[in-house]
C-alpha positions as CSV (number, residue, x, y, z in Angstrom):
1,S,24.8,101.8,119.7
2,G,28.2,101.7,118.6
3,K,27.9,98.3,117.0
4,I,29.5,98.0,113.7
5,A,28.7,95.3,111.1
6,Y,31.2,93.7,109.3
7,L,30.6,92.2,105.6
8,R,33.3,90.3,103.6
9,L,33.1,89.2,100.1
10,S,35.7,87.1,98.9
11,R,34.9,87.0,95.0
12,F,32.0,87.7,92.8
13,G,30.6,84.5,91.6
14,D,27.7,82.2,90.9
15,H,26.2,82.3,94.3
16,T,27.1,85.9,95.3
17,N,23.8,87.3,94.9
18,D,22.1,84.8,97.0
19,E,24.6,84.9,99.8
20,W,24.5,88.6,99.8
21,E,20.8,88.7,100.0
22,K,21.0,86.4,103.3
23,A,24.0,88.4,104.8
24,V,22.0,91.9,104.2
25,T,18.9,90.0,105.9
26,D,21.0,89.1,108.9
27,I,22.3,92.7,109.0
28,L,18.6,94.1,109.1
29,T,17.2,91.5,111.3
30,F,19.8,92.3,113.6
31,Q,19.2,96.1,113.4
32,K,15.4,95.4,114.0
33,T,16.2,93.2,117.0
34,N,19.1,95.4,118.8
35,G,18.6,99.0,117.4
36,S,20.5,100.9,114.9
37,I,24.1,100.1,114.0
38,K,26.6,102.8,113.7
39,G,27.9,101.6,110.3
40,L,29.0,99.0,108.0
41,I,32.5,98.0,107.1
42,F,32.5,96.3,103.5
43,D,35.9,94.0,103.2
44,L,36.8,93.8,99.5
45,R,40.5,93.0,100.4
46,N,41.9,90.1,98.4
47,N,38.7,89.9,96.1
48,P,40.0,89.1,92.5
49,G,36.5,90.0,91.0
50,G,34.5,88.4,89.0
51,Y,31.2,89.0,86.9
52,L,30.3,92.4,85.6
53,E,26.7,91.8,86.6
54,G,27.6,90.8,90.4
55,S,29.4,94.1,90.8
56,V,26.2,96.1,89.5
57,F,24.3,94.2,91.8
58,I,26.4,94.7,95.0
59,A,26.9,98.4,94.2
60,S,23.1,98.8,93.7
61,E,22.8,97.6,97.2
62,F,24.2,101.3,98.6
63,L,23.4,103.7,95.8
64,R,19.8,105.1,95.0
65,D,20.9,105.8,91.4
66,G,23.5,106.6,88.9
67,S,26.1,105.0,87.0
68,V,28.2,102.0,88.6
69,V,30.6,101.6,85.6
70,S,31.0,102.4,82.1
71,Q,32.5,100.1,79.4
72,V,34.8,101.9,76.8
73,N,35.1,99.7,73.8
74,S,38.1,99.8,71.2
75,D,35.8,100.9,68.6
76,G,35.0,104.1,70.8
77,S,31.3,103.1,71.7
78,K,30.5,103.4,75.3
79,Q,28.0,101.5,77.5
80,D,26.9,102.7,80.9
81,Y,26.0,100.2,83.7
82,P,23.4,102.0,85.9
83,V,22.3,101.1,89.6
84,N,19.7,98.3,88.7
85,R,17.6,97.7,91.7
86,R,16.5,99.4,95.0
87,G,19.1,98.6,97.5
88,K,18.5,97.9,101.4
89,L,21.4,99.5,102.9
90,L,20.9,103.2,101.0
91,D,21.5,105.2,104.3
92,I,23.9,103.1,106.6
93,P,27.6,104.8,107.0
94,L,29.9,102.6,105.0
95,V,33.5,102.2,104.8
96,V,35.0,99.8,102.1
97,L,38.5,97.8,102.6
98,V,40.6,97.4,99.6
99,N,44.2,96.3,98.8
100,K,46.6,95.1,96.2
101,G,44.6,92.0,95.8
102,S,41.4,93.9,95.1
103,A,40.8,93.6,91.4
104,S,38.3,93.6,88.6
105,A,34.5,93.7,90.0
106,S,35.6,94.6,93.3
107,E,37.4,97.8,92.1
108,I,34.3,98.6,90.1
109,V,32.3,98.4,93.2
110,A,34.7,100.6,95.4
111,G,35.3,103.0,92.3
112,A,31.3,103.7,92.4
113,L,30.9,103.9,96.0
114,R,34.0,106.5,96.1
115,D,32.7,108.3,93.3
116,H,29.2,108.7,94.5
117,K,30.9,109.8,97.7
118,R,28.7,107.0,99.4
119,A,31.8,105.3,101.1
120,K,35.2,106.0,102.4
121,I,37.8,103.8,101.0
122,V,40.4,102.6,103.3
123,G,43.5,100.3,102.5
124,E,46.0,100.3,99.6
125,T,45.6,101.3,95.9
126,T,43.9,98.3,94.2
127,F,45.4,96.0,91.6
128,G,44.2,97.9,88.6
129,K,42.4,95.2,86.4
130,G,40.1,97.5,84.5
131,S,40.3,95.8,81.0
132,V,37.2,94.1,79.1
133,Q,38.6,90.7,77.9
134,T,36.6,88.8,75.0
135,P,37.6,85.2,74.9
136,Q,37.9,83.4,71.3
137,E,38.0,79.8,70.9
138,L,40.7,78.3,68.7
139,S,41.0,74.9,67.0
140,G,42.2,72.1,69.3
141,G,40.2,73.4,72.4
142,A,42.5,76.3,73.1
143,S,41.3,79.9,73.7
144,V,42.6,83.3,73.6
145,H,41.3,86.4,75.7
146,I,41.3,89.8,73.8
147,T,41.2,93.0,75.4
148,T,38.5,94.7,73.7
149,G,37.8,97.6,76.2
150,K,38.1,99.0,79.5
151,W,36.3,100.0,82.4
152,L,35.5,103.7,83.7
153,T,34.3,104.8,87.1
154,P,31.5,107.2,87.3
155,N,33.7,110.1,87.3
156,G,35.3,108.7,84.0
157,D,38.5,107.4,85.9
158,S,40.1,104.4,84.1
159,I,40.8,101.4,86.6
160,N,43.0,99.5,84.2
161,K,46.7,99.6,85.4
162,L,45.8,102.6,87.9
163,G,43.6,101.0,90.4
164,I,41.1,102.9,93.1
165,K,43.1,105.0,95.2
166,P,41.9,104.8,98.8
167,D,40.8,107.9,100.7
168,F,42.8,106.7,103.6
169,E,46.2,104.9,102.6
170,V,46.8,102.1,105.2
171,K,49.5,99.5,104.5
172,L,49.2,96.6,106.8
173,E,52.8,96.1,107.1
174,D,52.8,99.4,108.9
175,Y,51.4,97.9,111.7
176,D,52.4,94.9,113.9
177,A,51.1,91.7,112.5
178,S,48.8,90.7,115.4
179,R,46.9,94.3,114.5
180,D,44.8,94.9,111.1
181,G,45.3,98.4,110.7
182,Q,42.9,98.7,107.9
183,L,40.2,97.5,109.7
184,A,41.0,99.9,113.0
185,K,40.9,103.0,110.9
186,A,37.7,101.8,109.1
187,V,36.3,101.3,112.8
188,E,37.6,104.6,114.0
189,L,35.9,106.4,110.8
190,L,32.6,105.0,111.9
191,L,32.7,105.9,115.5
192,K,33.7,109.3,114.6
């Protein structure tokens, strides 16, 4: 008892889902061998994002149902992305760490977990990269990315330019450099 799992996701890329499954299996194996853990700290700090599908996959690990994110297009149409699988960490107490470097897919995950009241968010307001961009190929091998929509959290809040505001704001520069105040706050919340 009193043990806390720590899981850091540095980006949403091609191997994220496979690496994630291995990490979750390791956590569940530890629990089975050593007894239950007090909670999980999910670190999304400085995660620049990546694939939308990856954000839905990761959020679905912790949510039973509901929307993860909605895409509102420039033509007014809306597409919801719901929880798409049965997660294995549905009941573990959860704190998510974010900062100014958390963007895009990491903001989608943090926003979904916050809106569903599944996790406490600790750190600093995220980057605010909540726009949907469509690449257009140009002649000569060039391309341009055109903003065609924006991401909304399950409660309908826009991520773009606003970011995800933490439940507990903790700036790293408020603390001495040898101590991670954001991580310390997460541990404190889970041990309460």
